[in-house]
N, C-alpha and C positions, 0 to 999 in steps of 0.2 A: 397192359393197362386197358381198362374197359372204357374206350372213348365214346361208344354209343350210349352207354349208361350215363356218362357225364353230360353228353349232349341232351339227352332226354331230361335229365335233372335240371339243366339250365333253362330249357324251353318251358318246362312246367312252372318254374319259379318266375320266369319272365312273364308268362301269361297271368299268373296270380298277381304280380306287381302291377301290370297294366290294368287288370280288372279292379284292383284296390284303388288305384288312382282315379279311374273313371267313376266308381261309386262314391268316392270321397269328395269329388269336385263340387257337387251341390252344396255340401255343408261348408266347404272352404269358401265358396262364393257367398253364402249367407254371412259368414264371419266378416268377410271383406266389406259387404254391403252395410253391416252394422256399424262400421267405422266411418261411413260416408254420409253425405247429405242426401236428402230425398232426390234432388236434381241429379246428383252423380249416380245414384242407383238407377234412375230412369235412363240415363245416358249409357248405362252398362259399363261403368268404370270397374276395372279389374285389379286395381291397386289399393292398398290400405290408405285410409284417409285419417283425418284428425278430428272427426266429429263424434267420437265415441262418448266422450263426457257429456256433450250436448244431447245426444240421443238418450243416454241414461237419465239425464235430468228431465227430459221430456216425458219419459215413462213414469218417473217418480211424481211429476206434477199432475198426472192424471188422477192420483189419489187411489188408484185401484191396483197398481202394479205390485207393490210390496204386500198388501193384504192377499192378493191372488196367489202370489208365490208362496207365502206362508201357509195359506189354506191348502194349496196343492201338496206341500211337504207333509203337513199334519195328516190330511186325509189319506194320502197315498201310503205313508209309512204305517199308520195305524191299521188301515184296511189290509195291507199286505201281511203284516204280522198275524192279525186275527184270522184272515182267510187261510193262510198256510197252516196254522195250528188246527183250525176246525176241519179243514178238508183232509189233512193228513190223518187226523184221528178217525174220520169217517172212512177213508180209504183203507186204513189199517183194520178197522172193525169189520169191513166187508169180507176180508180174507181170513182173519183170525177166528172170528166167532161164527158158529154154525147156525143157520136159519133156513127154513124152507122158502121163505119169501124174499131172501136177500137178492137173488138173481132177478126177480120181478121188479124189486125196488130199484136195482141198478139199471134195468132196462128203461124204467120210467124216467130216471135221472138223465140217462143218455138221450132219450127222446126229447127232453126239454131243451136240448141244444138246438133242435130244429125249429123252435119257435122264434121268430124275429123279435128283437127288442122293441121295435116300433109297435108290434101288435099288442104288447102288454103295457105300453107306456101310460095310456090313460087310466086303466084300472089301478096300476101301481101309484100313480099320482093321486088318485082319489083316496086310495088306502092310506097313504102317508099324510094326506091332508086331514083326513078324519082322525088320525092318530096325533095330529098337531106336531109333526116332525119335520115340516118344511123348514128350510134354511138352518138345518142342524147337521152335524157330522153323521148322525145316525141315518139320515135320509140318504147320504152318500154311500155309507158303508154297507148297510144291511143287504141290498141286492147282490153284493159281491162277496159276501163272507163265505158262502159255500157254493162254488160254481161246479157245474157238472164236469168240466174238463179237469179241474184240479183233483176232484174226488177220483175220477178215472185214472189220472196220472199216478196218484198214490196207491190206488188199488192194484194197478199193474206192477208197481215197484214192490208192493208188499208180498206179491206172489213169489218173489225170489228170496224173501226173508225166511231163514230156516225155521220150520215149526218145531224142530227138536230143541232149539234154544229156548223157545217159549215154554215148552213143557218142562224142561229142566229148571228153568227159573221159577215156575209155579211150584214145583216139588220142593225147591229150596225156600219157599215161603215168600217170594217176591210178589208184590201186588201188581195188578194189571197196569195201573198208571205208572208204576216204577219201571215195569218192563218197557212200556212205551217210551218213557223219557230217557231212561238210562241205557237202553239197548237198541231200540228201533231208530230213534232220532240220530244218534251218532253214526249208525251204520248207513243211513240214507242221506247223508249230507249232500251228495251230488244232486239227488232228486229235490231236496229242499232248495238248493241253489237255483235249479231250473224253475221251480214254482215261484220263488221270490222274484226272479227276473221277469217272468211272464206276467205275474200279478201286478208288480209295480208298474210295468210298462202300460198295461191295460188301464189301471186306475189313474195313473198320471195323465194319460192321453184321453181319458174319458171326456166326452163332450156333450152328447145328447141328454143324458140323465142329469148331470149337474146343471145344464142349461134350464131344465124343466123345474127341478126342485129347489135350486138356489136362486130365488128371485131377488134377494138382497144383494146389492152391488158389492158389499163388503164381504160376502160369503162365496163369491165366485172363485173359480179355479183358473189356472193359466190358459188352457185351451179356450175357455169362454171369454177370458180377457182379450185374447188374441182376436177372436171374432168381433168383439166390440171395438177393438182398436182399428180394424180394417174398415169398419163402417162409420168411423167418426169423421164426418164431413165429406166435402167434395174432393179435397186434396189430401189424402192420407200421407202421413210422414213415413215414407218407406224405410228410411234409415232407422227410426225408432222401432218400426214393425220388425225389421230384420234382427235388431238387437233382442227384442222380446222372443222371437223364434229361436235365437241362439241360446238364450237363458232357459227356455222351455225344453230344448233338446238335450242340454248338458247333463242333467240328472240321470236320464235314461241311459246315456252313453257311459257315464261313470259306473252305474250299477252293472251294466252288461259287461264292460271290460274287466271290472273287478271280479266278476263271477263267471267269466267266459269259459274257462276250462271245465269247471264243475257243471256249468250249464249244459255243455255238449255231452259230458259223461252221464249226467243224470237223465237227459232226454233219450240217449241211446240205451241206457240201462233199463229204463221204464218200458221201452218198446220191446226189448228182448224178454222182459219179464212176462 
């Protein structure tokens, strides 16, 4: 029997379990704090309390919690679906269609990643203000519909898509959009899972841009609501704040764990492409 191999297997998994416990402790602590009073949170109580219902009612009484959560869901889901569709079509086009300028255009797109968001914040705000799009879903979505990273991700993945299949489909009379929807998308499901997870997490956790363009309190998102909650008075209700943090974190965790396997496969496959 290979005892050395079993020992190595045991220590590897023991290390992974310890690391998992350490990384999950902050989130467990947040959940515990969300059931306690503000005083118990400040005292560092590490056991579950009975104040969960009170904390939830405190959030509801602000009048901004439910609208902020609803806005975050609508904005993030809509932005994610549109961004993945647009960016995947762009990445696919960069590989499938021939053009002398496509490499130059791709280089410009990648260079745009080096521009800090804060540097273009004022011009973007003035642009959306002149277009009268402030406090609308379009103001939230438009800057995120075609990101350089997503286009690059799908471009790299498209390079592994067999060109012979495309040529055969064209000979059989299949249109370009039918090739894209019926052949490319089903083949690239792991890459789409990766794009969905990353886009949803980025849009859900977006703070600076929604803070600037959503001046109406009923149009804010959960990250903005959290910042307003922490600044509400001299003695913030830390129990309610921790509950809001828990609610804000859960959707991203659900999306990630639901698509975890495909996420890893898609990210690895795109790099290899």
